[in-house]
PAKOL-543271 format. One line per 10 residues: number of its first residue (from 1); their letters; for each residue x, y, z of C-alpha. Coordinates in pm, whole numbers, padded with zeros to 5 digits. Each point is the difference from the previous one (the first is absolute). Layout:
N
NUM = a = X,Y,Z; ...;
END
This chain:
239
1 = mkklfalllt = -04734,01167,-09354; -00353,-00125,-00040; -00003,-00074,00373; 00109,00355,00082; -00267,00140,-00234; -00268,-00212,00170; 00107,00121,00342; -00023,00363,-00115; -00349,-00060,-00145; -00118,-00157,00325;
11 = avmllslaac = 00130,00298,00197; -00188,00244,-00226; -00325,-00197,00045; 00037,00001,00378; 00051,00376,00001; -00315,00045,-00214; -00207,-00213,00238; 00122,00200,00299; -00104,00325,-00169; -00349,-00135,-00069;
21 = gektnggdap = -00039,-00101,00363; 00076,00354,00119; -00268,00147,-00231; -00261,-00245,00129; 00066,00081,00365; -00013,00371,-00076; -00342,-00042,-00157; -00143,-00138,00328; 00084,00316,00196; -00300,00217,-00102;
31 = qqnsettpte = -00244,-00271,00110; 00162,-00016,00342; -00011,00379,00037; -00367,00009,-00093; -00083,-00213,00304; 00176,00229,00245; -00080,00343,-00144; -00263,00177,00222; -00337,00054,-00165; -00336,00141,00119;
41 = snnpsapaen = -00129,-00352,00051; 00288,-00156,00196; 00148,00297,00186; -00211,00091,00305; 00170,00338,00031; -00086,00106,-00352; -00325,00196,-00046; -00266,-00212,-00166; -00266,00213,-00161; -00240,-00289,-00045;
51 = nttepsapaq = 00012,-00088,00371; -00047,00357,00126; -00347,00069,00138; -00114,00359,-00002; -00125,00111,00343; -00375,00036,00009; -00144,00346,00031; -00065,00096,00356; -00355,-00071,00110; -00185,00306,00007;
61 = qgtsgglapa = 00048,00209,00293; -00061,00366,-00004; 00256,00035,00267; 00236,-00285,-00063; 00163,00007,-00334; -00250,00097,-00263; -00344,-00107,-00114; -00092,-00215,-00294; -00270,00196,-00183; -00350,-00140,-00013;
71 = kdgtltlska = -00089,-00226,-00290; -00354,00039,-00127; -00081,00191,00317; 00132,-00271,00234; 00289,00044,00242; 00179,-00322,00093; 00150,00050,00345; 00154,-00181,00295; -00097,00033,00364; 00300,00228,00057;
81 = diavvvngts = -00131,00239,-00264; -00323,00076,00184; 00176,00123,00311; -00081,00352,00114; 00313,00213,00024; 00014,00251,00285; 00305,00226,00016; 00204,-00257,-00191; -00112,-00297,00211; -00205,-00274,-00165;
91 = vpmpynlkal = -00292,-00132,00201; -00130,-00318,-00164; -00354,-00123,-00017; -00185,-00060,00241; 00108,00353,00102; 00032,-00059,00373; -00092,00315,00193; 00308,-00005,00223; 00224,-00050,-00304; -00156,00304,-00170;
101 = eaagvpaded = 00052,00210,00311; 00358,-00121,00033; 00062,00110,-00360; -00117,00352,00077; -00380,00016,-00012; -00095,00219,00300; -00108,-00218,00290; -00325,00037,00191; -00029,-00176,00335; -00376,-00023,-00031;
111 = rseiklgagd = 00033,-00232,-00300; 00150,-00282,00203; -00321,-00017,00204; -00211,-00085,-00305; -00131,-00358,-00003; -00129,-00195,-00296; -00256,-00270,00056; -00008,-00320,-00201; -00062,00087,-00366; 00030,00375,00058;
121 = ffsanlylde = 00150,00252,-00245; 00147,00330,00115; 00147,00270,-00225; 00255,00190,00207; 00055,00366,-00090; 00372,00058,00052; 00062,00374,-00040; 00337,00087,-00146; 00011,00372,00077; -00100,00239,00276;
131 = nrdyllipay = -00278,00155,-00206; -00147,-00344,-00068; -00008,00063,-00372; 00179,-00324,-00090; -00103,-00351,00106; 00119,-00357,-00031; -00294,-00239,00040; 00061,-00374,00053; -00320,-00207,00014; 00059,-00250,00281;
141 = ynggdsaisi = -00191,-00325,00031; -00038,-00255,00274; -00039,-00339,-00159; 00017,-00186,00330; -00267,-00124,00237; 00072,00236,00290; 00062,00371,00049; 00351,00137,-00061; 00179,00333,00033; 00036,00204,-00317;
151 = tdaeaeeiam = 00375,-00038,00042; -00044,-00372,-00071; -00235,00045,-00294; 00101,-00034,-00365; -00091,00196,-00311; -00007,-00102,-00364; -00131,00340,-00104; 00160,00339,00052; -00058,00352,-00129; 00166,00338,00017;
161 = mtyadapadq = -00197,00320,-00059; 00014,00372,00052; -00241,00290,00035; 00261,00245,-00134; -00078,00175,-00328; 00363,-00024,-00107; 00130,-00335,00133; 00364,-00006,00110; 00233,-00289,00078; -00020,-00107,00366;
171 = gvsilgvpfg = 00270,-00267,-00016; -00259,-00276,-00046; -00051,-00199,-00319; -00172,-00306,-00142; 00167,-00173,-00297; 00238,00295,-00019; -00280,00256,-00035; -00008,00280,00262; -00254,00275,00050; 00021,00261,-00275;
181 = marsevkall = 00172,-00214,-00266; -00105,00125,-00342; -00249,-00206,-00199; 00249,-00034,-00286; 00274,-00120,00237; -00230,-00262,00149; -00079,-00142,-00344; 00369,00004,-00092; 00078,-00195,00317; -00285,-00251,00000;
191 = gepshddgdy = -00095,-00019,-00365; -00339,00049,-00157; -00291,-00077,00238; -00291,-00226,-00081; -00233,00298,00061; 00081,00365,-00059; -00280,00246,00063; 00221,00306,00015; 00004,00063,00373; -00036,-00371,00084;
201 = lewhielpdm = 00248,-00277,-00087; -00028,-00371,00073; 00225,-00305,-00047; -00063,-00369,00055; 00260,-00171,00223; 00135,-00355,-00011; 00218,-00140,00282; 00119,-00342,-00123; 00225,-00068,00300; -00303,00028,00231;
211 = nyegtlsmyv = -00273,-00121,-00235; -00171,00334,00063; -00153,00260,-00225; -00145,00344,00054; -00042,00359,-00112; 00205,00318,00012; -00196,00319,-00057; 00087,00369,00020; -00169,00336,-00008; 00182,00305,-00131;
221 = tgnaddagvs = -00093,00364,00025; -00101,00032,-00366; 00034,-00126,-00356; 00324,00183,-00077; 00330,-00184,-00021; 00137,00201,00293; -00302,-00067,00225; 00121,-00141,00334; -00100,-00323,00173; -00241,00063,00287;
231 = qinltvfak = -00111,-00354,00086; 00129,-00355,-00045; -00194,-00318,00080; 00172,-00339,00008; -00203,-00315,00055; 00118,-00360,-00034; -00164,-00332,00085; 00056,-00372,-00040; -00122,-00153,-00324;
END
C-alpha cells in the first residue's frame, strides 16, 4: 500500500514539473518576437523621420523655381540664377551674342563684323522692338592678347532699359524681373534692397558657387508701389 502511495506521489510530482516547464517556454516567446518585429530602426521600408532630410530650397532663380529673398540687402545666387531669360529661354552668363539671338533677340548682321582688340570693352545695344524703345545691353570684354569677333567675346555685366514712359513686358527678364514689373512686386520677389531711394533700388549679390560677387540695381518710373521697372543693371565679378 505504501508502495502504491509512493508511486502516485511520484506521478503527481512529475506532472507538476511538466507544467512548470511549459510556463517557462511560453515566457521566452515575447523576447523572440521582439527581435523579429519590424521597427523604424531595423526595417528599411519603414519611414524613419530622423533619417529624412528635407530638400533644400531651390537656389534663387527668378525663372527657375522661386527666389530666396535677400537677407540684409544681399541676394545669394547661383550662376544659373543670373541667366537672362528671353522668351522663356535662359541664356547664361557670359551672355554670348549668338545665344541671345537664338533665344529671340532680333539679329543684326552688322554686329558680327564688330571686332574687339585686346583689353577692349564694347556695350552692344540689342534692340528688342521695331521702335527701338527697349534694349538689352551686354558689356562684352576681350581679355585675350589678340583681336576677336564680338561673337566670341564674353560679358559679366548686362543691362536692360527702355525709353518708354509706361514700360511693358517684352518677354525679357533678369532674375525674374521684366520691364514694367511693379515696384512692390519686385520687393516681394527679391526682398528688401540694401538701398531704396524710391525710384532706385539696389541689392548686393553673392555667388558662392563661382566665388563671385556683384550688384543688382533697378530704376522704376516713380516712388509709388505700382511704379514700373524701366532699367535693370546686373554686374558680377570675381572676388
